[in-house]
N, C-alpha and C positions, 0 to 999 in steps of 0.2 A: 218332796215328792220323790221318790224313788225312780230310777230306770225302765224299769218293770211296768212301772204305773204311768210314765211319759209313754212308752211304747201303747200301752192299752190307748191312750190319745190319737195315735197313728193307723189304729188298725181298721177305721171306719172302711165302708166300701166307698172308695175315692170316686167311683163311676155312678152311682147311686148319689152321691152327697153333692154332687153340684147342682145347684139350683135349681137350673131347668129341668133336669133329670128326674131331680127329688118331687118336682110338681108332676110328671109325668109319669114316674110310678106310681104316684100316692094316688093319682087320677086314675089309674087303669088299675090298682089294687084293692078299689071298692066295685068294679064291674068285670064280670066275666069277659066281656069283649066291648070296644066302643069304636065309633069311626072316628076318621081322623079328623073333622070337621067339629065333633064334641071336645077331644083333646086341645085343638086348635082354641077354641072359645071359650073353655074350662082353665088354660095353663095363659092366655096372653098371650102367648107366643107369636109370633109371626111365622108364614108359612115356611121359609127358608131354614129359620131355626130350629122350629122343631122336626124338619123332615132331617137332618144335620145328627141331634140327641137321640131319634128315632133310628137312626142308623147305627150309632154307638151300641144302645140297647139292645140291638139287634144281633150288632157281631159279636156281643157277650154272651149273646144266648140267651137274653133277659126277655126279651120281647116277640112274636110271632107276627109280621105285617103279612096281611092276607088281601090282596089286591081281586074285587070282582065289580060286578055292575048290578044295579039296583034298575032293574028296567034298562035303560040305553047309558045310565048314567054312570060311570066310575064312582065306585067306593074302597076305598081303604080302608080296612077290617085291623083292630091294634089289640092284642090281649098280652097279659104276661103269660111267661112259659113257667110251668112249675120251675124252674131254673131262676127267674126273675123273684116270683112270688118268695121262696124261701129266700134271695138274697135281699130282699126289701124287709121279711121277716128278721133276719140276723144283725141287717143295718140298723131295727128300730130297737131291739134287745140292746147293742151294744150303747147308743145313745139313752137307753131309761140307765143303763148301768155307769155311764159318764157321771148321769144327772148323781146319780144316786151315791157313787165314789164323789163328786162335788161336795154335797149335802153331808157329806158325812169328814168331809176335808174344815167345813166350815163350822161345823157344830163342836170339831176337837178345841 
């Protein structure tokens, strides 16, 4: 494996690659927006852990967090930004290319 091949392995988006954030981004990629409880339930994370990861994604510009009310009950709505969607699509493409690369190496 050449140096350039090894470099490709390290070019994945580390922010998304972290397992909990990958769960969050994958969940939100499938919908226009979701509330905090939907993401909490679908990821299996704790409230505190989910909040911490949401803050990191928001800080990177990958996520919009909108606080509102449903009647008198507070509601937190989450949505990937266009930059977040683009980053996730690029991440998926990188993983696919790495998989195809590794399959090509085994077949050699």
